[in-house]
ZADO-1210 file (C-alpha; in nm, 4 decimals, padded with zeros to 6 digits):
<atoms>
<atom x="-02.1206" y="-00.7196" z="01.2255" code="MET" pos="1"/>
<atom x="-02.2285" y="-00.5841" z="01.5618" code="GLY" pos="2"/>
<atom x="-02.3263" y="-00.2192" z="01.5388" code="LYS" pos="3"/>
<atom x="-02.2836" y="-00.1955" z="01.1616" code="ARG" pos="4"/>
<atom x="-02.6208" y="-00.3608" z="01.0890" code="LYS" pos="5"/>
<atom x="-02.5057" y="-00.4603" z="00.7405" code="ALA" pos="6"/>
<atom x="-02.8367" y="-00.6282" z="00.6564" code="PHE" pos="7"/>
<atom x="-03.0609" y="-00.3563" z="00.7990" code="THR" pos="8"/>
<atom x="-03.2108" y="-00.1081" z="00.5512" code="PRO" pos="9"/>
<atom x="-03.0970" y="00.2509" z="00.6138" code="SER" pos="10"/>
<atom x="-03.4505" y="00.3832" z="00.5550" code="LYS" pos="11"/>
<atom x="-03.2890" y="00.6606" z="00.3521" code="LYS" pos="12"/>
<atom x="-03.3435" y="00.6888" z="-00.0215" code="GLY" pos="13"/>
<atom x="-03.5589" y="00.4731" z="-00.2469" code="ASP" pos="14"/>
<atom x="-03.5999" y="00.1119" z="-00.1340" code="PRO" pos="15"/>
<atom x="-03.4118" y="-00.1685" z="-00.3117" code="TYR" pos="16"/>
<atom x="-03.4698" y="-00.5341" z="-00.2200" code="THR" pos="17"/>
<atom x="-03.3291" y="-00.8693" z="-00.3320" code="ILE" pos="18"/>
<atom x="-03.4642" y="-01.2011" z="-00.2040" code="ILE" pos="19"/>
<atom x="-03.1915" y="-01.4492" z="-00.1108" code="MET" pos="20"/>
<atom x="-03.3295" y="-01.8009" z="-00.1686" code="PRO" pos="21"/>
<atom x="-03.2272" y="-02.0743" z="00.0746" code="PRO" pos="22"/>
<atom x="-02.9853" y="-02.3491" z="-00.0192" code="ALA" pos="23"/>
<atom x="-03.1145" y="-02.6360" z="-00.2295" code="ASN" pos="24"/>
<atom x="-03.2414" y="-02.9360" z="-00.0317" code="VAL" pos="25"/>
<atom x="-03.0012" y="-03.1651" z="-00.2152" code="THR" pos="26"/>
<atom x="-02.7166" y="-02.9929" z="-00.0329" code="GLY" pos="27"/>
<atom x="-02.5194" y="-02.9542" z="-00.3547" code="ASN" pos="28"/>
<atom x="-02.3559" y="-02.6189" z="-00.4080" code="LEU" pos="29"/>
<atom x="-02.2679" y="-02.5428" z="-00.7666" code="HIS" pos="30"/>
<atom x="-02.1359" y="-02.2604" z="-00.9769" code="LEU" pos="31"/>
<atom x="-02.4875" y="-02.1265" z="-01.0273" code="GLY" pos="32"/>
<atom x="-02.5274" y="-02.0664" z="-00.6530" code="HIS" pos="33"/>
<atom x="-02.1865" y="-01.8980" z="-00.6301" code="ALA" pos="34"/>
<atom x="-02.2601" y="-01.6748" z="-00.9280" code="LEU" pos="35"/>
<atom x="-02.6072" y="-01.5801" z="-00.8035" code="THR" pos="36"/>
<atom x="-02.4890" y="-01.4795" z="-00.4566" code="PHE" pos="37"/>
<atom x="-02.1889" y="-01.2919" z="-00.5966" code="THR" pos="38"/>
<atom x="-02.4114" y="-01.0914" z="-00.8312" code="LEU" pos="39"/>
<atom x="-02.6601" y="-01.0208" z="-00.5528" code="GLN" pos="40"/>
<atom x="-02.3780" y="-00.9022" z="-00.3255" code="ASP" pos="41"/>
<atom x="-02.2463" y="-00.6677" z="-00.5958" code="VAL" pos="42"/>
<atom x="-02.5948" y="-00.5255" z="-00.6619" code="LEU" pos="43"/>
<atom x="-02.6696" y="-00.4762" z="-00.2934" code="VAL" pos="44"/>
<atom x="-02.3399" y="-00.2968" z="-00.2296" code="ARG" pos="45"/>
<atom x="-02.3788" y="-00.0822" z="-00.5420" code="PHE" pos="46"/>
<atom x="-02.7302" y="00.0327" z="-00.4550" code="HIS" pos="47"/>
<atom x="-02.6246" y="00.0971" z="-00.0947" code="ARG" pos="48"/>
<atom x="-02.3415" y="00.3181" z="-00.2227" code="MET" pos="49"/>
<atom x="-02.6025" y="00.5108" z="-00.4253" code="LEU" pos="50"/>
<atom x="-02.7753" y="00.5910" z="-00.0956" code="GLY" pos="51"/>
<atom x="-03.0719" y="00.3590" z="-00.1373" code="ARG" pos="52"/>
<atom x="-03.2376" y="00.1782" z="00.1514" code="SER" pos="53"/>
<atom x="-03.1272" y="-00.1775" z="00.0694" code="VAL" pos="54"/>
<atom x="-03.2666" y="-00.5023" z="00.2066" code="LEU" pos="55"/>
<atom x="-03.1002" y="-00.8339" z="00.1164" code="TRP" pos="56"/>
<atom x="-03.3670" y="-01.0632" z="00.2548" code="GLN" pos="57"/>
<atom x="-03.3169" y="-01.4358" z="00.3200" code="PRO" pos="58"/>
<atom x="-03.6311" y="-01.5747" z="00.1746" code="GLY" pos="59"/>
<atom x="-03.8521" y="-01.8156" z="00.0008" code="THR" pos="60"/>
<atom x="-03.8184" y="-02.1808" z="-00.0884" code="ASP" pos="61"/>
<atom x="-03.7394" y="-02.2197" z="-00.4561" code="HIS" pos="62"/>
<atom x="-03.6719" y="-02.5920" z="-00.4562" code="ALA" pos="63"/>
<atom x="-04.0112" y="-02.7521" z="-00.3980" code="GLY" pos="64"/>
<atom x="-03.9714" y="-03.0168" z="-00.6670" code="ILE" pos="65"/>
<atom x="-03.6196" y="-03.1086" z="-00.5543" code="ALA" pos="66"/>
<atom x="-03.7440" y="-03.1304" z="-00.1948" code="THR" pos="67"/>
<atom x="-04.0247" y="-03.3630" z="-00.2970" code="GLN" pos="68"/>
<atom x="-03.7816" y="-03.5861" z="-00.4857" code="MET" pos="69"/>
<atom x="-03.5489" y="-03.6152" z="-00.1847" code="VAL" pos="70"/>
<atom x="-03.8394" y="-03.7025" z="00.0472" code="VAL" pos="71"/>
<atom x="-03.9781" y="-03.9575" z="-00.1995" code="GLU" pos="72"/>
<atom x="-03.6371" y="-04.1265" z="-00.2251" code="ARG" pos="73"/>
<atom x="-03.6250" y="-04.1562" z="00.1527" code="GLU" pos="74"/>
<atom x="-03.9758" y="-04.3055" z="00.1534" code="LEU" pos="75"/>
<atom x="-03.8714" y="-04.5577" z="-00.1133" code="GLN" pos="76"/>
<atom x="-03.6098" y="-04.6920" z="00.1281" code="LYS" pos="77"/>
<atom x="-03.9001" y="-04.7805" z="00.3587" code="GLU" pos="78"/>
<atom x="-04.1079" y="-04.9233" z="00.0696" code="ASN" pos="79"/>
<atom x="-04.3580" y="-04.6373" z="00.0989" code="LYS" pos="80"/>
<atom x="-04.5134" y="-04.4105" z="-00.1643" code="LYS" pos="81"/>
<atom x="-04.6527" y="-04.0615" z="-00.1197" code="ARG" pos="82"/>
<atom x="-04.9693" y="-04.1673" z="-00.3017" code="GLN" pos="83"/>
<atom x="-05.0407" y="-04.4250" z="-00.0304" code="ASP" pos="84"/>
<atom x="-04.9888" y="-04.1723" z="00.2514" code="MET" pos="85"/>
<atom x="-05.2223" y="-03.8914" z="00.1573" code="GLY" pos="86"/>
<atom x="-05.1360" y="-03.5228" z="00.1351" code="ARG" pos="87"/>
<atom x="-05.1250" y="-03.4383" z="00.5058" code="GLU" pos="88"/>
<atom x="-04.9089" y="-03.7332" z="00.6061" code="ALA" pos="89"/>
<atom x="-04.6706" y="-03.6728" z="00.3177" code="PHE" pos="90"/>
</atoms>
């Protein structure tokens, strides 16, 4: 990328932003992920071609429940439960 700054907004034109959620904690990539990122890429490029100041921002965690399930499964292997640990320790 170097000098192109492909992910830097141009600061010209109306702003346009898409949040790019991180990968799922389960590590499984599926067609939904591929489709989502493809559509986001198309939208970002389209709005950039229109002269908008585009930001495609890596962002927020969207997999809180899946994360909790993975952690709880790991705890089960040690015969532990989140309820016995308390919120902070968990």
